Every structure is written in structure tokens, then in C-alpha cells.
N, C-alpha and C positions, 0 to 999 in steps of 0.2 A: 825915054819915050814920052811924048807929050801926053798930058792928062786932059781928057775931054770931060767937061762939066755939062750936065743937063741943064737946059733953061729952067729958070725959076718957076715958070707956069706950066711945065710939063707934068703929066700925071704918072705916077709909078704904081703898078698893080700891087695891091696888098692882099695877103692871104686872108680868107674868110675867118671870122672868129671861130674858135674851137667849139663853142656851144651852139653854132648854127649848122643845121643839117638840111641839105636840099633834097626834096623828095617829090614824087608824083603821087597824088591821091585819087583813087578811082571811086566812081559812084555810077550805078547802072543808068544807061540812057544819056549820059553826058560825056564830054571830053574830060580826060583826067586833068586835075588841077595841079599845076606846078607851084610849089610854095616852099618857103624856108621855115623850118621848125626851130624855135628857140628852146633849147633843152633846159633853160633856166625857168621857163614859164610852166605853170601847172598843166598837166595833160588835159584836164577838163577845159581849160581856157583855149587850148589849141583845137579841141574837138568843137567847141562852140564857134570858133572862128571859121572852121570848115563848114559847119552846118549853116551859119549865117550866109556864107558865100553862095550856097545853093538854096537859100530861103527855106531851110528845114527847121521846124519848131521842135521843142522838147529835146534839146541837145543832150540831156542827161540819159536819154534812152539809146544813145549811139556810142560807138567805140571805134577805135582803129585797130586793124589787124594786118599782118603781112599778107601780101597778095601772091605768095608763092604756094607750093603744095602743102606747107605746114598749116596755113591759115591761123597761126597763133595770134592771140590778142596781145596788143601792146599795153603794158601797164607801167606804173611809176617805177616798178622794180626792174623791168627789162628794157625800158625805153632807150637806155644808153647803147643798146646793141644795134640801133638803127644806123645804117651807113648812108653816106652820100649816094644819091642816085637810086635809093630804094623805092620800090613801088608798094604803096600801102593802099588799103581799102577801107572806106567808111562803111560800117555795118551796124547791125543791132548790137546792143550791149550784151555782155555775157549773161546777165540776169534775165534779160528779155528773151534771149536765144534759148536759155535753159528752160524757161517757163513754156515757151512755144513748143519745144521738142518734147517736153514732159506731157503736154496735151496731145501732140500729134501721134506719139507712139501708142496712145490708147484709142486711136481712131477705129471705128467699126469697119472702115474700108481697108481691105487687105493691101491694095496698091499704095494707099496713103501711109499705112503703118510700115510697109516695107521701105518706102522712101525715107520716112522719118528715122527708122532704125539705121539705115545706111548713113544718114547725116550724123546721127548720134555717135556711131562708131568712129567717124572722122573727127568730130569736135572733141571727143572725150580724151584725145591725146593731149589737149591743152589743159594744163592744171588750173588756169583761171576759169575756164568754162566748167571743168570737172567739179570745182569747189561749189559753184552755183547749182549745178545739177544735183550734187550730193545733198546740198542744203534743202532741196525739195523732196528728200527721201527717195531720190531716184534709184539708189542701189536696191532698196526693198522692192520697188516697182519692177525692176528687171528680174530679180530673183523670183518674184511671184509669177511673172510671165514664163519663166523657165519651168517652174514647178508645175504649173497648170497647162503649159503649152501643148504637150502631146495629146492630152485628153480634149482640150478645147478645140484644137484644130485637126482632130482625127480625120474628119471628112476632107479637110483641105489637103492632108497628106496624100490621100488616095487620088484626089482629083488634080491637085496642083503640087506635086511633090517637090519640084525644083523651087517653087515659091516658098514653101515651108522651110526647106533647107537654107535658103538665103536669109529668111527672117531669123532663124535660129542662129545662123552664123554671125549676122550683124549684132544680134543681142549679146552673144557670148563675147564678141570682139569688144563691144562697148563696155561690158562688165570687166574684162581683163584690163583694158586701158584705164578705167576709173580706179580699179583697185591698185594698179601699179603706182599711183601717186602717193600711196601710203597714208591716205586721209582716214580711211575706215578700217577698223580692226577686223581681222579674219575670224575672230571668235564669235561673230554674231550670226553665223549661218546655220540653217536648220538641217536636220538629218534628211528631210525630203529633198532639199536642194542638192545635198551631197549625193544622194542616191540617183537623182536625175542626171547629174554630171557624169557619175561613174557609168551609168547605163549607156551614155552616148559613146563611150569608148568602144563599146561593142556594136550598138545599134547603128551608128553612123560611121562605121569603119571605112566605108568607101567614100565618104565625104571628107576630103582632106582638111578643109578649113574648120569644120566642126570638131573633127578628131584632134587637130592640133590645139585648138583653144581649150578643149576639154582636158587634155593632158596638161596644158599649162596651168589651168585652174587647180587640178589635183596636186600638182607639184607645189604650188604656192600654199595651198591649204596645209599640206604635210609639213612644209618648212616653217610656216608661221604660227602654227597652233598645235600644242600637244593634244588637246581634245580632238581637234579635227584629224590629226594623224590616226588616232585610234579608230575614228569613224570611217575614214578613207580605207584603212587597212582591212576593215570588215567588209567593205564593198568591192574592192578591186583585188584581184589575185595576180600572181606572177604569170599564171597560165593565160590570163586574159591579155596581158601586155606583150608576151613573147611574139605572137603573130605579127604585131606591128613592126617588129625588127626585121621580119622576113620580106617586107615590101621593098619598093625601090625609091621611096621618097625619103631623102636624108633628113629633112626637117622633122618628119614624124619619128624617124628612128632616134634622132637626138632628143626629142621631148620624151620618148618612151624610156630611154636610158636615164634621163633626168628624173623621171618619176621613180624608177627603180632605185636610183641613188638616194633620193629623198626618203623613201621608205626604209632603206638600209640605214641611213644616217640617224633617223629618229627612232628606230626600233630599240627596245630595251636590250641590254647586253645578252640576256638569256635567249632572246628571239633572233639575234643576228646570225648565230651559227645555224639555227634552224632555217633561216631564210637562205643562207649560203648553200645549205644542203639541197634546198628546193631548186635554186639556180643551177646547181650541178646536175640534178636529175633532169631538168629541162634543157640541158646542154646549151646553156646560155653562151659559154665561151666559144663553142663550135659555131653557133648561129652568128655571133658577132664577127668571128673570123671570116665566115663565108659571105655574109650579106652586107657587112660594113667595111671591114679592113681590106678584104680582097675584092671588093666590088670594083667595077670598071669606072670609078670616079674618084676625084680627090676628096680627102677628108677635110672638111672646113674646121675653122678654129674652135667653134662651139662644140662640135662633135669630139674633137681631140681632147678638149677640156673634160667633157663628161666621161669619156673613156678613161682618162687619167684618174678622175675621182673614183670611178668604179674599181679601178685597179688598186688604188690606195685602200679603199674600204675593205676589199677582199684580202689584201696582204695583212692588214691590221688584225684580222682574225687569227693569223698564224703567229702573232707576236708572243703570246704566252708559251706556245709550244716551242718557238725558237729560243726563248730565254730559259727554258727548263734545263737544269743541269742533268747530265747523265749520271747514272748510278754505277760507279766503278765495279760493284759487286755483281752487276747484272751482265752475265756473259752474252746474252742475246744482243744487248745494246752495244757491247764492245765489238762483237762480230760485225754488226751493221756499220760501225764507224771504221773498222779495219777494211771492210769491203769498199766503203766509199773512198778511202785513201787509195786503195789499189786501182779502182776504176779511174780515178783522176790522174794518177801519176805513173803507175807501173808499166802502162802500155809503152811509154816513151823511154823508160829507164830500166826495163826488165833485165837486160843483159848485165847491168852493173849491180843489180840487187843481190845476185847470187854470190857475190864475192865481197870481201871486206869484213872487218871485225864487227861483232855484235854492237859495240859502242858506236861505231861509225854509222851503222844502219839505224840505230835508235835516234841518233842526232839528225839523220836525214828524215826519219819519220816525223820527228818533232817539228822540223821546218815545214814539212808537207801539211801537217795539221794546222799550223798557223796560217798558211796560205789559204786553207779552206775556211778560216774564220774561227777555229776552235782555240780555246785558252787551256 
């Protein structure tokens, strides 16, 4: 076959350098800017270049974030995750944003406070923002708002109950998101805060979002701090948790079982059996069968995991009893084991048991006991 050579002056398309990412960057009121980001350049230089293009001063007060539902800030650590064709947004820096929200959530205007708490709940998922807000002692501010909230807004509850419910829901959501980053220790919270969260499990049982977040906070407290376990165990009872399993919301049921598991797991050995007895008295098994396992909906993965954990914790209580050797001199114990073998095997082999030598029957019995797990 003839070989065709390209003319010397023809251009051949070359792939773009690996360190260059083509993106679009948004800014309110103007068309998005299409540009190439050189990943070898400092992020601050790229932000300055973008700000200069729009004649924006004080470029150190700006940052880039993903323009998707996450709104996560772009940092030197995660910038390599930017893909070709990504849409980014120029916005205020995490420090500036945290400072502004810290001030806004303390507004005397209920509407302004509500909007600020909604924004805080959204931004708190981002660890970059979370670190800045926590540095402003933001966790303490939220806990103070929770501790004093019911009394401070008692009139608001009566006049604008939905507004109060939304405020509390966003406050608890922001708190959960901030604590999930593992920056702040759980050992720092007061008894007043714990009492307030525990009270929401009953007071706001009809408000799914508040109930779900309150249960999530209680679970984390129990799992992450021995001192908090003791305080939570004093404030919340199994009897208060059981009704939440009898509802129709599987997420609430899942969080409820998670709290029960946490209390079970952290309880001292001498308290676990006592707790198991209470669960039996409250007919927990029957409630789970009726309202969770046999409910007209599929069991999701998290619920299946929590049920498995509960089952393991319950079975573990039987381990000592299971490993206890029988006393050969105790006729009552011998009779029970003989009866167990008869129930398991004689129904299907009764005709053959009446004949044969004693040695043959003893050999058969030994085989049967091994099948049952006895040594």
C-alpha cells in the first residue's frame, strides 16, 4: 500500500497538557468566564486572575467553589478533583462566609435568622467552611441557641410554630454536619444541652426532621463519650424510644434502633442484661417484626445493618449461658437434654428406635447430640 505523508506545513492536533483544566466560572450578573486553569499555579494566583478579569479588588477575600448542589470550596488539597468542563463559581472566601453567617444567625429578625440558619446547614457539610465557623466558636453559639431556644421563643412557638420548627431543624442540622467532621470533641457539651436534645425526642415527635437529628445527636454522644453515655442514659428511656418504632418513617425507625444499639453497646456488663430484660418487657422483638420487618416496604441497607447489630448484641448476652457445661449429676438438666434430642430426631425415626441393641441406640444418640452441637 502506498504511504501518504502529510505536508510539512500541516498542523497536527496535540492533546492538551495534563495540568491544564478547561472550566467555566460564574459570577452574579455577568456571563460565565471560560478559562484554562493551570494546576501547577498557586490557587491564589488563579483567583486573582479571575478577580482581575472582572475588576474585583481584594482578591484574598474570594474563593472558588463547585457550582453544583454540594457548593464545596476548592482548596489546594482538593483542586485535583476538578474535571474538564466543570462549572465553578467565584464566591466569598470560607473565612468571610463563616464570619457573615456567624453574625446573621444572631439577627433580631426572625426571617433573617431563619434564612441564615438554612444557609449554615447547607455550608456546614463542607469541611473547609466548617473549620472556619468552628474557629469562631460557632459550635458554642449553636448549643447556646438550642439550650435557650424554647424559652426565648416561647411566644414565637405559639404564634409561628412552623417557623420555630424550621429554625430548630436547621440549627440541629448545622450542628450535626459540623460535628460529623470530627474537629470538635463530644466531651465538651453541657448537661443542659443533653437534656434539651433528649426532650426533643418526645416534644417534637411529630416533626420528622427535628426528631431525626435529635436521635442522630444522641447516638453520636453515646458512641463518642463515656461521660455523655451516662448522662444520655439518665435522660432517655427505652419506653420513650419504642413509640418511634411504631411509626411509618423508616429513617426514624433506623435512627431509633441505632440509639438503642448505642446504649446497649456502651452499657456496663451488669447493665446489659437489665436492659435486655426491659426490651423483652416492652416487646421490642414483636414491635420490630410487625412495624419494620413485615411492613409493606423494603428494608434499606442501613436498617438491615442496625437490625444485625441489635441481633448480635442480644445473642452475645447468651454466650455465657451457651458455654456453661451441664452437670452430669443434675437429673433435671439430663432430662432437658434428653427431651431436646427426642424433639429434634425421634419424630422422624421413632419406628427404628424401639428395636436394636442398647449399644446401637447409644451410638445413635451420641451422633444426634453432636448434630445438636453438644460435646
